[in-house]
N, C-alpha and C positions, 0 to 999 in steps of 0.2 A: 450603522450596522457593522458588526465585526465579521470579517470573512475568515474562513477556516482553512484556507490552502495551507498545506504542509502540516495538517493535524491528522490524527488517527481517530476514526470513529470505531468505538468498541461496542459491538452489539450487546444489549442487555440479554440476560438469560432467556427471557420470554419472547424474543424476536424470532419470527418464523422464517422458514426457508424463503429465499436462498441465502438469507443473511444469518442463519443460526450460527452462533459462536464465531462470527466474522470480525476481522479487523480490516477496516477500509482506510487506505491512504487517500486523502483528498488532494488530487493533482491540481484541480482548479476549483475555485469557489468565488462567485461574484454575484452581482445583481441579477444575472441571467439564469443562475442555477449552479449546479455542482457536478463535477466529474471526479469519480474515484475508482480505485482498483482494490478488490479484495486481495489481501496479501497472503492469506493462509488457506486457500482452497486449491490445493494441487490437483490437477487432473491426471489421468493415466497416460495422457499423450506426451510424447517426447518431441522436442523441437526437431531433431534430425529426421524423425519419421514424417512429420507434417511438412517439413520445409520443401520437399520436392513438389508439393502442390502449390507452393507460394512463389517459388523463384527458381531460376536456373543457376544462380550463384551457389557454389558449394557451401554446405553447412559443416563447420568444424567444431561447433560448440555442442556439448552434450548437456542438455538442460531440460527440466520438465516445463510444461506449459501450465500456467495457473488460470483458474476461472476468475476473471476480473470483475464479473458481475452478471446480472441477468439480461443486460442490454446487448444485442448483437453489434459487433463492430469488428474492425480489422485487428490483426495481431499488433500488439503494442509492447513496448518495453520500458522498464525503469532501469536506470544504469548510472554508473559513476564516471562516464567519459564525457567531459564537457564539450569536446569538439563535435559530438553527435547530438547535442541538445536541440529540441524543438521548444520545450517548455522547461524552465528551471523551476522545479517543484520547491526546492530549498537549496541552500548552499551545499554542493557536493552530490546532489541527486537530481537526475534529469529524466525527462519523459520523451520518447520518440515513437512516432507512428509512420513516418515516411518510409517508403520501400527501400530507398538507397541507404538510409541510416540503419534499418533493420538488417539489410544484407551485410553491411559492414560488421554489425554486432554478431551476426550468425557465422560469418566467415572467420572470425577470430577464434583462436584456440582458447581453451579455458585458462584464464589468467587470474590468479588470486588477487592481484592488485586492481583488477577492473571487473567489478561485480555487475551482473545483469540478471534481470528476471523478466520472463516473457509472459504475456497475458492474452487470452482470447476473451473477448467481451469486456464490458465495463459496467460500472454502476453510475447511473445518472439520475439527477433530480432537477425538476423544473424550478423556476424562481419561487422561493418561499417554501417549497416542499420539504427540504432537509431541515430548515429551521423549525417547521411544525413537528417533524418527527423527533427532533431533539427536545423540544418543549414538552412533548407527550412522554418523554422518558425512554424512547426506543434505543437511544445511543448515549454512551458516555463519550467524552471528548478529551483528548490529551495532545499536547504538542508532539510532533514526530521528529525523529532523528534519522539520518540516512541508514544507520545500522538496523533500525527496526524493520526495514524492508527485507533485509536478508537474514533475519532470525529464522530459526527452524519453525515451520508452520504449526507443528504440534504444540509448541510452547507459547506462541505469540499471544493468543487470546487470554490464556491464563495469566501470563506476565503483565499484559496491558491492563486486565481487569484488576489485578492486585495493585498496580501502580495507581489507578484511579481511586481505589478504596483507601489506600494509604494516604493519598493526597487529601481525601475528604475528611478522614479522622484528624489529620494534622491541622487542617483548617478549622474544624470544629473545636479542637482543643487549644487553638491559638499557638501551635508549635511552629516556630519559624525555621528551625534547623534540627536535623536529626543526624547525629554522627554516624559514619559508616559502620562502626562497631559499637553497639549499644552497651557493651560491657565496660567501655572506658568512661562512661557517663557517671 
């Protein structure tokens, strides 16, 4: 069995709420099931406003909170700071849910070199459930890169869908390499 940790699930156009036009990063995927976070569903909540209910530690980070999925769970974060990792999703991208690690992330001032994204809730699948949804055609799959997590949410689904479609036609036509500028071909 191939596990899809560090892959993006791109919702097909007919997939219903809460996954309509969603791009989900798989944080974990193994024989027990899968855990993912929807990357492109920003909520109206801001971290600073919600933080007072979560911790006494001051929050210096101004950031939106994203809806990670339909399953209730604690506040979690995807970030680029290795010393705060609980799960290494892929090289350069880490997942944290422990209170002390989230407090450290929230207490930091916004630093362009240290990206972080906070999520309420998560997307979860039991053993075999995600594989069945992929087989039914509910999701397209592509390898993720850390920068995908921090792309603007309004562009993410469209860009990921285009990437999957381009890869499909290249495969169908047997094209192994596409130059960055097709005019030089």
